[in-house]
C-alpha positions as a Markdown table, in Angstrom:
| # | Residue | x | y | z |
|---|---|---|---|---|
| 1 | Met | 12.2 | 35.2 | -7.0 |
| 2 | Ser | 10.0 | 32.2 | -7.7 |
| 3 | Phe | 8.6 | 30.6 | -10.8 |
| 4 | Glu | 4.8 | 30.4 | -10.9 |
| 5 | Leu | 2.4 | 28.7 | -13.2 |
| 6 | His | 1.9 | 31.9 | -15.2 |
| 7 | Asp | 5.6 | 32.1 | -16.0 |
| 8 | Leu | 5.1 | 29.3 | -18.4 |
| 9 | Met | 3.9 | 29.8 | -22.0 |
| 10 | Pro | 0.1 | 30.1 | -21.8 |
| 11 | Ala | -0.7 | 27.0 | -24.0 |
| 12 | Asp | 1.7 | 24.9 | -21.9 |
| 13 | Met | 0.4 | 25.9 | -18.5 |
| 14 | Pro | -1.1 | 23.0 | -16.6 |
| 15 | Leu | -4.1 | 25.2 | -15.6 |
| 16 | Glu | -4.8 | 26.0 | -19.3 |
| 17 | Arg | -4.3 | 22.3 | -20.3 |
| 18 | Phe | -6.6 | 21.3 | -17.5 |
| 19 | Lys | -9.3 | 23.6 | -18.7 |
| 20 | Arg | -8.9 | 22.7 | -22.4 |
| 21 | Leu | -8.3 | 18.9 | -22.1 |
| 22 | Gly | -9.5 | 17.9 | -18.6 |
| 23 | Pro | -7.5 | 16.3 | -15.7 |
| 24 | Lys | -7.0 | 13.0 | -17.4 |
| 25 | Ala | -4.8 | 14.6 | -20.1 |
| 26 | Leu | -2.3 | 15.9 | -17.5 |
| 27 | Ser | 0.8 | 14.1 | -16.3 |
| 28 | Asp | 1.4 | 13.4 | -12.7 |
| 29 | Thr | 4.0 | 16.3 | -12.7 |
| 30 | Glu | 1.4 | 18.7 | -14.1 |
| 31 | Leu | -1.3 | 17.8 | -11.6 |
| 32 | Leu | 1.1 | 18.2 | -8.8 |
| 33 | Ala | 2.3 | 21.6 | -10.2 |
| 34 | Ile | -1.3 | 22.9 | -10.1 |
| 35 | Val | -1.5 | 22.1 | -6.4 |
| 36 | Leu | 1.9 | 23.5 | -5.5 |
| 37 | Arg | 1.4 | 26.7 | -7.7 |
| 38 | Thr | 4.9 | 28.1 | -7.3 |
| 39 | Gly | 8.5 | 27.0 | -7.8 |
| 40 | Thr | 11.6 | 28.6 | -6.5 |
| 41 | Lys | 14.5 | 30.7 | -7.7 |
| 42 | Gly | 16.0 | 28.9 | -10.7 |
| 43 | Ser | 13.4 | 26.1 | -10.8 |
| 44 | Ser | 9.9 | 26.2 | -12.3 |
| 45 | Val | 7.0 | 24.7 | -10.4 |
| 46 | Leu | 7.1 | 21.8 | -13.0 |
| 47 | Ser | 10.7 | 21.2 | -12.2 |
| 48 | Val | 10.0 | 21.1 | -8.4 |
| 49 | Ser | 7.1 | 18.8 | -8.9 |
| 50 | Asp | 9.2 | 16.4 | -11.0 |
| 51 | Lys | 11.9 | 16.4 | -8.3 |
| 52 | Ile | 9.3 | 15.5 | -5.7 |
| 53 | Leu | 7.9 | 12.6 | -7.8 |
| 54 | Asn | 11.4 | 11.3 | -8.3 |
| 55 | Leu | 12.5 | 11.7 | -4.6 |
| 56 | Asn | 12.8 | 7.9 | -4.4 |
| 57 | Pro | 13.1 | 6.0 | -7.7 |
| 58 | Gln | 11.5 | 2.9 | -6.3 |
| 59 | Phe | 8.1 | 4.7 | -6.0 |
| 60 | Asp | 5.9 | 5.4 | -8.9 |
| 61 | Gly | 4.4 | 8.8 | -9.6 |
| 62 | Leu | 1.7 | 10.3 | -7.4 |
| 63 | Val | 1.3 | 7.1 | -5.5 |
| 64 | Ser | 4.7 | 7.9 | -3.9 |
| 65 | Leu | 3.1 | 10.7 | -1.8 |
| 66 | Met | 1.4 | 8.1 | 0.3 |
| 67 | His | 4.7 | 6.6 | 1.4 |
| 68 | Tyr | 6.6 | 9.7 | 2.8 |
| 69 | Asp | 6.5 | 11.5 | 6.0 |
| 70 | Trp | 5.9 | 15.1 | 5.3 |
| 71 | Ser | 9.3 | 16.1 | 6.7 |
| 72 | Glu | 11.0 | 14.0 | 3.9 |
| 73 | Phe | 9.7 | 16.4 | 1.3 |
| 74 | Leu | 12.0 | 19.1 | 2.8 |
| 75 | Arg | 14.9 | 17.3 | 1.1 |
| 76 | Val | 13.7 | 18.7 | -2.2 |
| 77 | Ser | 15.2 | 22.1 | -3.2 |
| 78 | Gly | 12.3 | 24.6 | -3.4 |
| 79 | Val | 10.1 | 22.8 | -0.9 |
| 80 | Gly | 9.6 | 24.6 | 2.4 |
| 81 | Glu | 7.6 | 23.7 | 5.4 |
| 82 | Val | 4.3 | 24.8 | 4.0 |
| 83 | Lys | 4.7 | 22.9 | 0.8 |
| 84 | Ala | 5.9 | 19.9 | 2.7 |
| 85 | Ile | 2.8 | 19.9 | 4.9 |
| 86 | Gln | 0.6 | 20.3 | 1.8 |
| 87 | Leu | 2.3 | 17.3 | 0.2 |
| 88 | Gly | 1.9 | 15.3 | 3.4 |
| 89 | Cys | -1.8 | 16.1 | 3.4 |
| 90 | Ile | -2.2 | 15.0 | -0.2 |
| 91 | Gly | -0.6 | 11.7 | 0.7 |
| 92 | Glu | -2.9 | 11.2 | 3.7 |
| 93 | Ile | -6.0 | 12.1 | 1.7 |
| 94 | Ala | -5.0 | 9.5 | -1.0 |
| 95 | Ser | -4.4 | 6.9 | 1.7 |
| 96 | Arg | -7.7 | 7.5 | 3.4 |
| 97 | Ile | -9.6 | 7.3 | 0.0 |
| 98 | Trp | -7.8 | 4.0 | -0.7 |
| 99 | Asn | -8.7 | 2.6 | 2.7 |
| 100 | Arg | -12.3 | 3.8 | 2.5 |
| 101 | Gln | -12.7 | 2.0 | -0.8 |
| 102 | Lys | -11.3 | -1.1 | 0.8 |
| 103 | Arg | -13.9 | -1.0 | 3.5 |
| 104 | Thr | -16.9 | -0.3 | 1.2 |
| 105 | Arg | -16.2 | -2.7 | -1.7 |
| 106 | His | -17.5 | -6.3 | -1.6 |
| 107 | Leu | -14.1 | -7.9 | -2.0 |
| 108 | Val | -13.7 | -11.6 | -2.9 |
| 109 | Phe | -10.3 | -13.0 | -2.2 |
| 110 | Ser | -10.5 | -16.2 | -4.2 |
| 111 | Ser | -6.8 | -16.5 | -5.2 |
| 112 | Ala | -3.3 | -15.5 | -4.0 |
| 113 | Ser | -2.9 | -13.3 | -7.1 |
| 114 | Ile | -5.9 | -11.2 | -6.1 |
| 115 | Val | -4.5 | -10.8 | -2.6 |
| 116 | Ser | -1.1 | -9.8 | -4.0 |
| 117 | Ala | -2.5 | -7.3 | -6.4 |
| 118 | Tyr | -4.6 | -5.8 | -3.7 |
| 119 | Tyr | -1.8 | -5.4 | -1.1 |
| 120 | Gln | 1.3 | -4.8 | -3.2 |
| 121 | Glu | 1.2 | -1.0 | -3.2 |
| 122 | Glu | 0.4 | -0.8 | 0.5 |
| 123 | Leu | 3.0 | -3.3 | 1.8 |
| 124 | Arg | 5.9 | -3.5 | -0.7 |
| 125 | Tyr | 7.7 | -0.4 | 0.5 |
| 126 | Leu | 7.4 | -0.8 | 4.3 |
| 127 | Asp | 10.7 | -1.0 | 6.2 |
| 128 | His | 9.2 | -3.4 | 8.8 |
| 129 | Glu | 7.0 | -6.4 | 8.8 |
| 130 | Val | 3.3 | -6.2 | 9.3 |
| 131 | Val | 0.8 | -9.1 | 9.6 |
| 132 | Lys | -2.8 | -8.7 | 8.4 |
| 133 | Val | -5.6 | -11.3 | 8.6 |
| 134 | Leu | -8.5 | -11.2 | 6.2 |
| 135 | Phe | -11.6 | -12.9 | 7.7 |
| 136 | Leu | -13.9 | -14.3 | 5.0 |
| 137 | Asp | -17.4 | -15.8 | 4.7 |
| 138 | Ser | -18.2 | -19.0 | 2.9 |
| 139 | His | -17.9 | -17.3 | -0.5 |
| 140 | Gln | -14.4 | -15.9 | 0.4 |
| 141 | Gln | -15.9 | -12.4 | 0.6 |
| 142 | Leu | -14.2 | -10.1 | 3.0 |
| 143 | Met | -16.0 | -9.7 | 6.3 |
| 144 | Lys | -13.2 | -7.9 | 8.1 |
| 145 | Glu | -9.5 | -7.0 | 7.7 |
| 146 | Arg | -7.4 | -6.7 | 10.9 |
| 147 | Leu | -3.9 | -5.7 | 11.5 |
| 148 | Met | -2.6 | -8.3 | 13.9 |
| 149 | Ala | 1.0 | -7.4 | 14.3 |
| 150 | Glu | 3.8 | -4.9 | 13.5 |
| 151 | Gly | 7.4 | -5.9 | 13.9 |
| 152 | Thr | 10.9 | -5.2 | 12.8 |
| 153 | Cys | 12.7 | -5.4 | 9.5 |
| 154 | Asn | 12.6 | -9.2 | 9.5 |
| 155 | Thr | 10.0 | -10.4 | 12.1 |
| 156 | Ala | 6.6 | -9.7 | 13.5 |
| 157 | Ala | 5.0 | -11.8 | 16.3 |
| 158 | Ile | 1.5 | -12.9 | 15.9 |
| 159 | Ser | -0.8 | -14.9 | 18.2 |
| 160 | Gln | -2.8 | -17.8 | 16.8 |
| 161 | Arg | -5.2 | -17.4 | 19.7 |
| 162 | Asp | -6.0 | -13.8 | 18.7 |
| 163 | Ile | -6.8 | -14.9 | 15.2 |
| 164 | Phe | -9.2 | -17.6 | 16.3 |
| 165 | Ile | -10.9 | -15.4 | 18.9 |
| 166 | Glu | -11.6 | -12.8 | 16.1 |
| 167 | Ala | -12.8 | -15.4 | 13.7 |
| 168 | Leu | -15.2 | -16.7 | 16.3 |
| 169 | Arg | -16.4 | -13.2 | 17.3 |
| 170 | Ile | -17.5 | -12.3 | 13.7 |
| 171 | Ser | -18.5 | -15.8 | 12.7 |
| 172 | Ala | -15.9 | -16.1 | 9.9 |
| 173 | Val | -15.7 | -19.3 | 7.9 |
| 174 | Cys | -12.1 | -19.0 | 6.8 |
| 175 | Phe | -9.2 | -16.5 | 6.8 |
| 176 | Ile | -6.1 | -15.5 | 4.9 |
| 177 | Val | -2.9 | -14.3 | 6.5 |
| 178 | Val | -0.9 | -11.7 | 4.7 |
| 179 | His | 2.4 | -10.3 | 5.6 |
| 180 | Asn | 5.3 | -8.5 | 3.9 |
| 181 | His | 9.0 | -9.1 | 3.6 |
| 182 | Pro | 10.8 | -5.7 | 3.5 |
| 183 | Ser | 13.8 | -7.3 | 1.8 |
| 184 | Gly | 11.6 | -7.7 | -1.3 |
| 185 | Asp | 12.1 | -11.5 | -1.4 |
| 186 | Pro | 8.8 | -13.2 | -0.5 |
| 187 | Ser | 10.4 | -16.6 | 0.1 |
| 188 | Pro | 9.2 | -17.9 | 3.4 |
| 189 | Ser | 11.6 | -18.4 | 6.4 |
| 190 | Glu | 11.6 | -21.6 | 8.4 |
| 191 | Glu | 9.7 | -19.7 | 11.1 |
| 192 | Asp | 7.0 | -18.7 | 8.5 |
| 193 | Ile | 6.6 | -22.3 | 7.4 |
| 194 | Ile | 6.3 | -23.7 | 10.9 |
| 195 | Phe | 3.9 | -21.0 | 12.0 |
| 196 | Thr | 1.7 | -21.6 | 8.9 |
| 197 | Glu | 1.6 | -25.3 | 9.3 |
| 198 | Lys | 0.6 | -25.0 | 13.0 |
| 199 | Leu | -2.0 | -22.4 | 12.2 |
| 200 | Tyr | -3.5 | -24.5 | 9.5 |
| 201 | Glu | -3.8 | -27.5 | 11.8 |
| 202 | Gly | -5.3 | -25.4 | 14.6 |
| 203 | Ala | -7.8 | -23.8 | 12.3 |
| 204 | Glu | -8.9 | -27.3 | 11.1 |
| 205 | Leu | -9.4 | -28.5 | 14.7 |
| 206 | Leu | -11.6 | -25.5 | 15.5 |
| 207 | Gly | -13.7 | -25.8 | 12.3 |
| 208 | Phe | -12.1 | -22.9 | 10.4 |
| 209 | Ser | -10.1 | -23.0 | 7.2 |
| 210 | Leu | -6.8 | -21.2 | 6.6 |
| 211 | Cys | -7.3 | -20.5 | 2.9 |
| 212 | Asp | -3.8 | -19.2 | 2.4 |
| 213 | His | -0.8 | -17.4 | 3.8 |
| 214 | Val | 0.5 | -14.9 | 1.2 |
| 215 | Ile | 3.8 | -13.2 | 1.6 |
| 216 | Ile | 4.2 | -9.9 | -0.2 |
| 217 | Gly | 7.6 | -9.0 | -1.7 |
| 218 | Asp | 8.7 | -6.4 | -4.2 |
| 219 | Asn | 6.4 | -7.0 | -7.2 |
| 220 | Ala | 6.3 | -10.7 | -6.2 |
| 221 | Tyr | 4.4 | -12.9 | -3.8 |
| 222 | Tyr | 4.6 | -16.4 | -2.2 |
| 223 | Ser | 1.5 | -18.4 | -1.6 |
| 224 | Phe | 1.6 | -21.4 | 0.8 |
| 225 | Arg | -1.5 | -22.8 | -0.9 |
| 226 | Glu | -0.1 | -22.5 | -4.4 |
| 227 | Gln | 3.1 | -24.2 | -3.2 |
| 228 | Glu | 0.9 | -26.9 | -1.6 |
| 229 | Ile | 2.4 | -26.4 | 1.8 |
| 230 | Ile | -1.2 | -26.2 | 3.1 |
| 231 | Gly | -4.4 | -27.4 | 1.5 |
| 232 | Gly | -2.6 | -29.7 | -0.9 |
| 233 | Glu | -3.8 | -33.0 | 0.4 |
């Protein structure tokens, strides 16, 4: 026996609320319940949806679906393989829409707070370090974003040479380095500081500008420019 949407009182059914009030009136749980359609023995579809959205308390609502492998949804009672795959597809669709918007919008990264706001959701939950470089024009408008390295829980190797070659290839004027700290603490390591100082000096010699190096933590960031480790003279 499973609990379906029509097992709820008609006025409370997410489908009916959708038709009467529109999608913006629905909670994340209700929206997900419409997609899943059925619950399981002893649990309504709304209950199952709520369990999915609270699978990990550090994630927030529907955005959480972007951060799970589909197999992780099988941990929720009432979610079988088909539902788990559906949920995985929803997460991937959301991720692709987000990345598509990133590619098509004319983005200006004029401050570390803008960089942090833009990358927090994407990077804060990763269990390993990644390094991205944002190549910018003279107005600090994004020309290209490139993933330069993926590493372990506390390190990711990146080549200065690769950064400079890419900057030359696309005629970038300046660039910003962005990487995450899976620990949640964005404070730079000694290696981070040494790397950034050398990269700043190398960029200056080649006629580029390292606008900033922003480290993303858990709802926090560290900016080398704001701290005047670079560009403060």
